C-alpha positions in Angstrom: 24.5 -28.6 -10.2 26.8 -25.6 -9.6 25.0 -22.8 -7.8 26.0 -19.2 -7.1 24.3 -17.6 -4.1 23.9 -13.8 -4.1 22.9 -12.8 -0.5 24.2 -10.2 1.9 22.8 -11.7 5.1 25.1 -14.3 6.7 22.3 -16.1 8.5 20.1 -16.2 5.4 23.1 -17.8 3.5 23.5 -20.5 6.1 19.8 -21.3 6.1 19.7 -21.4 2.4 22.7 -23.7 2.2 21.2 -26.0 4.8 17.8 -26.1 2.9 19.6 -26.7 -0.4 21.6 -29.6 1.1 18.4 -31.2 2.2 16.7 -30.8 -1.2 19.6 -31.2 -3.6 22.5 -33.1 -1.9 24.6 -33.2 -5.1 24.4 -29.4 -5.6 27.6 -27.5 -5.2 27.6 -23.9 -4.0 30.5 -22.5 -6.0 30.5 -19.1 -4.4 28.6 -16.7 -2.2 28.6 -13.0 -3.2 27.1 -10.3 -1.0 26.9 -7.2 -3.3 26.3 -5.9 -6.8 30.1 -5.3 -7.2 31.3 -8.6 -6.0 28.7 -10.5 -8.0 29.6 -8.7 -11.2 33.3 -9.4 -10.6 32.6 -13.1 -9.9 30.5 -13.5 -13.0 33.2 -11.9 -15.2 35.9 -14.1 -13.8 34.2 -17.5 -13.6 32.2 -19.9 -15.8 28.4 -19.5 -15.8 26.9 -21.5 -12.9 23.9 -23.8 -13.5 21.7 -21.7 -11.3 21.9 -18.3 -9.4 19.9 -17.9 -6.2 19.7 -14.1 -6.0 18.3 -11.8 -3.3 16.7 -8.7 -4.6 17.8 -6.3 -1.8 21.6 -6.1 -1.4 23.9 -3.9 0.7 24.8 -1.7 -2.3 21.4 -1.6 -4.0 18.9 -3.8 -5.8 20.3 -6.8 -7.6 18.6 -5.7 -10.8 21.7 -3.5 -11.4 23.7 -6.7 -11.8 21.9 -7.4 -15.1 23.0 -4.0 -16.4 26.6 -4.7 -15.7 27.0 -8.4 -16.5 25.7 -10.8 -19.1 23.8 -13.4 -17.2 23.1 -16.6 -19.1 22.2 -18.8 -16.1 18.7 -19.4 -14.8 17.9 -17.2 -11.8 15.7 -17.8 -8.8 15.1 -14.6 -6.9 14.8 -14.7 -3.1 12.8 -11.9 -1.5 10.8 -10.7 1.4 8.2 -8.9 -0.8 4.6 -9.8 -0.4 3.5 -12.9 -2.4 0.7 -11.1 -4.1 3.2 -8.6 -5.7 5.1 -11.6 -7.2 2.3 -13.8 -8.7 2.3 -11.7 -11.9 5.9 -12.5 -12.6 5.9 -16.3 -12.6 7.6 -17.0 -15.9 9.3 -20.1 -17.3 12.9 -19.1 -16.9 12.9 -18.1 -13.2 11.0 -18.4 -10.0 10.7 -16.7 -6.6 11.2 -17.8 -3.1 9.8 -15.8 -0.2 11.9 -15.5 2.9 12.1 -17.4 5.1 12.7 -20.0 2.4 10.8 -23.2 2.9 12.1 -26.6 1.9 9.1 -27.5 -0.3 9.3 -24.2 -2.1 13.0 -24.6 -3.0 12.3 -28.2 -4.0 9.5 -27.1 -6.3 11.6 -24.4 -7.9 14.5 -26.8 -8.6 12.1 -29.3 -10.1 10.7 -26.6 -12.3 14.3 -25.7 -13.4 15.0 -29.4 -14.2 11.9 -29.6 -16.3 13.1 -26.6 -18.3 16.4 -28.0 -19.2 15.4 -29.3 -22.6 13.8 -26.0 -23.5 17.0 -24.2 -22.6 19.0 -26.5 -24.7 16.7 -26.1 -27.7 16.8 -22.3 -27.5 19.9 -20.9 -25.8 18.8 -17.3 -26.1 15.4 -17.8 -24.5 16.4 -17.8 -20.8 18.4 -14.7 -21.4 15.6 -12.8 -23.0 13.1 -14.0 -20.4 15.3 -12.8 -17.6 15.8 -9.4 -19.2 12.0 -9.0 -19.6 11.4 -10.2 -16.0 13.9 -7.7 -14.5 12.2 -4.8 -16.3 8.8 -6.0 -15.0 10.1 -6.5 -11.5 11.7 -3.0 -11.5 8.4 -1.5 -12.5 6.5 -3.4 -9.8 8.9 -3.3 -6.9 10.4 0.2 -7.3 8.0 3.0 -6.3 6.0 4.4 -9.2 6.1 8.1 -9.8 2.6 9.6 -10.0 1.6 13.0 -11.2 2.3 15.7 -8.6 0.7 18.7 -10.5 -1.0 19.8 -13.6 -0.3 22.8 -15.8 -3.6 24.3 -17.1 -4.9 27.4 -18.7 -6.6 30.1 -16.6 -7.7 33.2 -18.3 -4.8 34.3 -20.4 -2.0 32.5 -18.5 -0.9 29.0 -17.4 -1.1 28.0 -13.8 0.3 25.0 -12.0 -2.2 23.1 -9.7 -0.9 20.7 -7.1 -2.5 17.3 -7.2 -3.6 17.5 -3.6 -5.8 20.5 -4.5 -7.8 18.5 -7.0 -11.1 17.0 -5.8 -12.2 15.1 -8.9 -11.8 14.8 -12.7 -14.9 14.5 -15.0 -15.9 14.6 -18.6 -18.9 16.2 -20.3 -18.5 14.0 -23.4 -16.4 16.6 -25.3 -13.9 18.0 -22.8 -12.3 16.7 -19.6 -12.1 18.9 -16.5 -11.1 18.9 -12.9 -12.4 20.8 -9.9 -10.3 21.9 -7.0 -11.5 21.7 -3.4 -12.0 25.5 -3.5 -14.5 25.0 -6.4 -12.4 26.2 -9.3 -12.9 24.4 -12.6 -10.1 23.8 -15.2 -9.9 22.0 -18.6 -7.3 19.2 -18.5 -5.7 18.1 -21.7 -5.7 14.4 -21.0 -8.2 11.6 -21.6 -9.7 9.7 -18.7 -7.7 6.6 -19.7 -4.5 8.7 -19.6 -5.3 10.1 -16.2 -5.8 6.6 -14.9 -2.1 5.9 -15.4 -1.0 9.3 -13.9 -2.9 9.3 -10.6 -2.1 7.5 -7.4 -4.7 4.7 -7.0 -4.6 5.0 -3.2 -5.9 8.6 -3.5 -8.0 8.6 -6.7 -10.6 6.1 -8.0 -12.3 5.9 -11.4 -16.0 5.4 -10.5 -17.2 5.4 -14.1 -16.1 6.2 -17.6 -16.5 9.9 -17.0 -15.5 10.4 -13.3 -12.2 10.1 -11.4 -12.6 11.1 -7.8 -10.3 11.9 -4.8 -11.0 10.0 -1.6 -11.3 13.4 0.2 -14.0 14.5 -2.2 -16.6 12.0 -1.1 -19.2 13.6 1.2 -22.0 11.0 1.2 -22.7 7.6 -0.4 -26.2 6.4 -1.2 -27.6 3.2 -2.7 -28.8 3.7 -6.2 -30.9 1.5 -8.5 -29.2 -1.2 -10.6 -26.9 -2.2 -7.7 -25.0 1.1 -8.2 -24.0 3.9 -5.8 -24.6 7.6 -5.9 -22.1 9.9 -4.4 -22.4 13.4 -3.1 -19.2 15.1 -3.8 -17.5 18.2 -2.4 -17.5 20.7 -3.9 -20.8 20.0 -5.5 -20.9 18.9 -9.1 -23.6 19.7 -11.7 -23.9 16.1 -12.9 -24.7 12.8 -11.3 -21.6 11.0 -9.9 -22.6 7.3 -10.1 -20.4 4.4 -9.2 -21.0 1.9 -12.0 -22.2 -1.6 -11.0 -18.9 -3.3 -12.0 -16.9 -0.8 -9.9 -19.0 -1.0 -6.7 -17.0 -3.8 -4.9 -13.6 -2.3 -5.7 -14.9 1.2 -4.7 -16.0 -0.1 -1.3 -12.7 -1.7 -0.7 -10.9 1.5 -1.7 -13.0 3.6 0.6 -12.5 1.2 3.4 -8.7 1.2 3.3 
């Protein structure tokens, strides 16, 4: 098995080579590249390796950029320091992930997985390529910071005004229209559904307590037990409808408030 290692830390390379030798003695490390540029150049000038062990964070950027500049047909195993919970969603057939420091048993399991995939790769030469492309897109979305809404442009009297997100206490619906209230108790109509808002707002700052309420952590004044294993919130500024945390949201709401 011919392996390309993409890693910019010399110590990490040595540890990986040592671990690899213990797991796969017949493996040959054909090259070690330490940047996006050197990796792209190597891939353009050499035959495809049987496997690429690729760190996500390189000296000149994230290794995702390599996929934009070179056609990668080899299976890829990413090595990364990212939290394991952020990676579980991306376990796919064509690649795997090894968390640093890389453990022998993890590398062994990843290589075994790769060997088990050999017949699948032979039966469909395009499948690894497509899977890697999809994976890279998903990883970029997950590991690169997401941009959340910073302000809303809304109508006020006969003009449009821009309201900063930090000024908004909560969003709510009356069944016909959706609104938000600012901390200084001003009410505005917002031209988005509650589902659309859920994708726009930073989940560390805003929480959807029910179908019709999306609240800021700073808007919660009091929390009371409510029948049906629900919670009733007293918000600031006061709102003219009950703000109830639905039963299925209670556990997540408590975790959110406790962070």
